[in-house]
N, C-alpha and C positions, 0 to 999 in steps of 0.2 A: 199230506197236510204238513208234516214236519219238514219235508223237502222244500215246500213252497215257502214256509216261514224262514227256513235257513237261507234260501235264495234271496228273499226280500231283505233280510238283515244284511247279507253280503253286498247286495246292490246299493243299499242306502249308505253303508260304510264306505264303499268305493267311491261313490259320487261325492260324498262329503270330503274325502281325502283329496280328490281331484280339485274340488272347489277351493279347499284350504290352500293347496299348492299353488293355484292360480292367483289367489289373493296375496300369498307371500311373494310370488314372483313379481306381482304388480307393485307391491310396496318396495321391493328391493330395487327395481328399475327406476322408480320415481323418487327415491330418497336422495337428497343432495349429497354429492361427494364431499368427504371431509377435507378440509384444507391441510395441506402438507408443506413443510419448509422447502424452499427452493435450494437445491444443492449446487455447489460448484459455480457460483456466480463468477468467480475467478479460480484458477487452478492453484493459486499460491497466495501466501500472505503478502508477497511483494511482487509488483510489476515494475520492472526497470528500476527507477529510483523512488517509487512511491509505495506506500502501504495500501492494502486493500481491506475490504470488510471481512475477508475470510479469517476465521479463527481456527486454531488447532482443535482437534477432537480431544476429549478428556483422556488423560494419561498417555498422550502421544508426545514424542520428542522429535524436534526438527533441527537439523544441522544445515547451516547456510554459508555458502561462500559467495561473496560479492567482489568482483574484480573489475578495476578500471585501468586500461592501458593509458599511455600518453597520447597527446594530441596527434592526429593524423596530419603530418606536415611534409615528410619527404621519405624517399627510399633509403636514406642513410641510416635511419633507425627503424627500418621496415615498417614505415607508416604508423609509427607510434608503439609497435609491439615491443621494441627494445628500449623505449623511452621510460622515464620515471613513472612508476605505476602506483596505484593505491589498492588496498585490499581490506576487506572486513570479514572476520570469522564470527559466526553467531550461533547460539543455541537457544531454542525456545521450547517451552513446555506447556501443555494444555492442563491448567488447573481444573477447569470444567469445560463443557462444550462451548461456553461463551466467554471464558476468561483465560488468557494466556500471558505468560511472563517470559522475558528473554534477556540474555546477556550477550555482549559483543565486544570485540577488540578491533580497532581500525588503525592501520599504519599511519595515515595522515594525522599529524599533531598528536600521535600516541594516545588516541582517544579510547576510552572504555565507557560503554553505555549500558544502561538498564532500560528495557522497553516493556510496555504493558499494553494490552488491548482487551477491550470489552465489547461484545456484541450486544447492542441495546435492543434492536428490533431485527427480526428476520423476515424476509420476503416469503410469502406463502402463495400456493396455487391450489385450485383454480381461482379462488378469490381470497379476500382477507387483506393482509398487509401488502401494499404494492411495492415496497422498497425494503432494503436492509440498511440499518444504521449502526455504525460502530465508532467507538472512540479509541484513539491511539495516543500514547504518551511516550516521551523519551527524555531521559536524563543522561547527559554526557559529561565525562570528566577527562580533562587533558593532562597527560603525564609529562609534558614538556618541561624544560628547565625553568626555574623560578623567575628568571629575568624576563620571561615572556608574559608575565602576569602582573607587572607593575602598573599602578594607576598613574594619573597625571602628576601626582605629587611624589612619584617614585616609591610608593609604598606597596608592599606585597600583602595580598589577602588570599587565603586558600579558596575562598568563595569565587574568586576571579576565574578559577579553572572550570567552572560549571556553566553549561548551557542547557536550555530546555526546549522542548517541542511538544505542541499539542495539536491534534487534528480530529475533526468531526467529519466522518465520511458517510455519504448517502449513495447507495448503488442499486441498480436494477438490472436483472437479467431479462433482456427484452424478449429473447427467444432462445432456442437451443444453441445458437451460434454467436449472438451479439450480447455483450455486457458493457455497461457504462457506469462511471462513478464520478461524482463531484465532491469536493471537500473544501472546508474552510480551515486554514492553518494559522498557528501563532507560534512564532519563534522568539525566544528570549535569551539574550546574551548578557551575562553578569558584567563582563568587561567588553567595552567597545573601543574601536580605534578612531579617536577624534582626528588624527592626522589625515584620515581618508574622508573626513567630512561627516562621519557618523554622529548623529545627535540623539538617537533613540536606542533604547535597550530592547524594545519589543517590536516585532515585525509581523504584520498581518499578510495573508496571501490566500490564493485560491489554487486548487490543483484539480486536474482532470485525468482520468484513466479510461482506456478503452481496450476491448479485446474482441477480435472476430475469429471464431474457430471454424476453419475450413476443412479439417478432417478430425476424426475422433481424438487424435493426439496432438495436432498442430494448430497453432494460432498466430495471428498477427497482433502485436501489442503496441500501444502508444501511451505516452504520458506527457503532461504539460503542466508547468507551474507558472503562476502569474503573481508577482509581488504587488501588494497594494500600498504598503507604507512608503512614504517619501521622507527625505531629509534634505537639509540645506547644505549644499556643497560650496565651500568658500574657496575661491581661487584668486591667486595674486597675478595682477597684470604686469606688463613690462615696465610700467611707470612706477610700480610699487604700491598702487592702490589695490583694493580687493573688491571683488564682486561676488554676490551671493545668488546662486541659482537653485531653485527648488526642483529636485529631480528624483527619480526612483533608483533603486539599486541597479547597477549595470551588470549584465543586460537586464531587460525587463521580463525575461522569461527563461525557463528551462524546458528543453524539448528532447524526447527520445523516441526512437522507432525501432522495433525489433521483431524477432521470431521466437516462438516458444514451443517446446516439445514437452509433453507431460505424460507420465505413467501413473500407476497407482501409488508409487512410493517416491518417484523422482520427478523433478522439474528442472529443465534446462532452458535458459533464456540467453540469447545472443543479440546484441543491438549496437546501434550508434546513438550517442547522446552528447549533450554539451557539458553537464556538470560532472565532476570527478571526486567530490568529497565524500559521497555515500551517506554520511550522517545527514539527516533531513534538514536540521537548522543550518548547518554549514552550507549546504547546496542553495538554500533559499536566501541567505544573507550575503555570502561571499563569492558566489560564482562570477567569474569574469569572462566566461566563454560565450560567444554568440554563435548559435547553430547556423544561422543563415549567412554568416560571414566566414564559414568554413572551420570554426573552432569546434571540431567534433572529435570524438574518440571512440574506440571500440570498448565494449564492456560485456561481461557475462555474469549471470547469477546461476548457481547450482544449489538445489535443496534436496535433502534426503530425509524422509519421514519414517519413524518407527512407531508402531502402536503397541501398548503394553496392557 
């Protein structure tokens, strides 16, 4: 009798355990997967001449070298490699996973800049937020001689040395290989050159960035800038009269195409592009190079990241 009772209890307990395990498995398989942030929309904070929505991780430090050779014109200067070049050295630090600050020094116009970036929204998968949104800002100071910053009355103001740049970026990682980004930009120059027909201090624009990753470490990258602000250019005719033409900054775009290699701590980009100023507001307001007319140059970006 005791054996039968023991066997009955054992059988009931076993069947109950099997039933509970099946219910748990059913719940586990039918529960919706939690949304997770999409990582590595781009491999770097910078693609060619544009910023991306990527932010540094908290307590990480990144050193950046951005180099632009001279225009590719002839073999006499080794197709621009020996020509006058521009370079920027920068350091960025991740305050949080969404906020980073940076400092940089650029050869052209002896510029020193303060940069900041904040990740407003982050794309998630499998559902949730469809895009990442980030804001980037830049304050640049030029250390050139004082006579370069005189206004039309010949007066010097220290504020004339400053320029500003703001950008709101929206990006999406389409799949494991393709990422795209579009942005609205605003450049502001405290001092403008009226002799070139400039009438506005502020300049609106659009920018586009794309990356196609064809191996785990290698990608094709492209960027494109389109100015939107126009100004009146006053020209003098041979008879002494003047004509006014409403036009856009020349040329009406910036374009770059390149190749990127990335590891866990390094990123190397080599490319051809039309602008050479490196600083965002300078490229969007003053660039005089037309990509499709052959005004192109070699450039490269190198970054090294440390985590603490």
